[in-house]
N, C-alpha and C positions, 0 to 999 in steps of 0.2 A: 504495499499498498504506500511506503515512506515514497518510492518511485514515482507514484501516480503525482506527485506535487511538483516535479520538475519542470512543470510548463510554468508553474504559477511563483515558482523560483527565479525563471528566467525572467519573469516580468517585471519581479520583484527587481533583482539586480539593474535591468534595464533602465527601472525607472529612476534609480540610487545613483547608480555612475554613469557610464553610456548604455546604450542602446547593443544587444548582445553582439559581442565584437566577430560573430562569424557568421553572423546571420542570413547572407548568403548562401548560405550552408547549412548545415544539421549539428545536431548535440545529441550523442548517443552514450549508452554504457557495455560496459563489455564486461560480466561477473568471470572470474577466474578466483582461483587458488591461491588468495591475498590477503593478509592479515589488516589490509587498511585499504588505500587506493592510489592513483598515479593518475593525472590531468595527463591530455593530450590533446591539442587544438579539436576540437569538435568532439571528444572521444573521451571520456574517461573509462581506466581497467579499476574493478571493483572486486573487493572482498564480500560485498553485501550490499542491500540498497538501504542502510537504514539512515532513516533522516538527516542526521549530522554528516555523515557522510557524502552523500549526494550535493549536500548545500558547500561541504568545505571544497570539493573538486568540481564541481560547476561553478563556486568562486574564482578557482583558476583561472577559468576562459579570460576575465581581466586582469584579476594579480595572477601571472606568472607565463601565458601564454600570449595576451596583448601585451600587457609590460611586465617584465622580467628583472629578475632582480640582475645585476653590472657585474657584479662578482658573488662569491661564495658568503664573503662577507656580511653580505647585504641580504641574502636569503629571505629574513623575516619580510620582504617586500611580496614575495611567494606564499610566504606560511601564514605570517602574521595576518595579514588582507585576507585570505580565504578563511581562516578560522574566524576572523572579524566576521565575515560573509554568512558566515555557521552560525552565530550569534543575531545578526538582520533577520536572517529567515526565521531564528526562533523567537524574535521580537515579534517580526509583523506579520508571521503564517500563525503562529502558537499561541501570542499575546505575550503581556510587558512581562508577566510573572516566569513564563517560562524562558523569556530573554533575559532577564533580571538572574534566575539561578542558571541561567548559563555563563553569563560574565561573570558572577559571583566566582562559582568555580573556577574558572579562567585564571582569575588573580588572586583567588587562594593556592591556585598551583604554584602561576608566576611565583608566589612569596614565599613558597614552603620550605625555601632554599636560600642561606644567605648567598648573596651576588651572585654575579652573573649579567650577562649584558644578550641584547637582541643581536649587536654587531661581534662577528667572530674577525679576533685577528689574524692578519693572513698567516701569521706563527701558526696557526691553530688547526689551520684547514689540509688534513693531510689524507690521504687513505686509510690508515690507521684510525683516523679520527671522524670518519664521518658521522656516528651519534652526534657530536657535537654540532655538527652543520645542521643536523634533522634533528636538534632537541627538542622535545615536546613542550617542556617547561618555559626555553626562553625564547626560542624561533617562532612558535605556536603561539603558544598563550600567553607570554609575556609580549608578544609582538603586539597581537588582538588587544590584551587592557593598555598597551600606550595611545593603543589607535585610540581607545573608549574615553578613554584619559582624553586626548588630545579632542574628542567631540564633546566632552562638557567644558572643557577650559576654555572654547569657540562660542559655547552660549546659546549657538541658533544652528538647528539643524538645516536649513536652508544652506547658507555659509558653509557649513562642514561636507556638504556633500557636493556643494560648487568646488570643493579642495578634491575634493576623490574624482568627481565629474572632469575637470581642469587637469588634474595628474593622468589621467586616461587618455585623453586628447592630446597633451603634450607631448607623451611618451607613447604614443600607441606604435604595434610593431616595434617596437626598438624594447632599450633596456635602460634601468633607473638604480639610482643609490637611495638609501636613507636620507642623506643629504638632498637630494634632487626633490623629494619627497616633501621636506622641511621648508626647504625654498618656496616651494609651489604655495604651502600652506600659510606662509609669512607674505606671500604676494596677494594670495587672493584675500586673505584676511585684516591683511594690512596691520 
């Protein structure tokens, strides 16, 4: 049943970010034996069709496939925004309480251990250290928590989504860093 909400999620993210970047193509899911998912332009390979995974992998169509991280140090551009897309799907589709529960869980997980940054120093990016790159606490949940914090610092959802929209338009079919996102946020909000 959770996969049936995909069309509603595409419409939601198209309203909040920009039109689905691959609207002249299609979007599909490939089911395989996998613990989670992996996005590819217009197709997500998934180990199941639960709501959060569908929302996260679909969020990658904007953050990961339309705009992707310029370096592994900025992987949170892909994973933090996809995780925040999951939060937005919870908030707008399942309601405020579901969204609040999701983001509180992400914030609590991000704060469950001391230290750690969403930005990964280049010296830590090695084949042996791949799980630092894809660290759920930092790249995913802390990235989403920072985006959520920025939303509340801006104190204006229309302006917040204008930042998201401008970022998508400015870096469409390209790469961006966390500094690029910061610069867009500062430019749009003044």
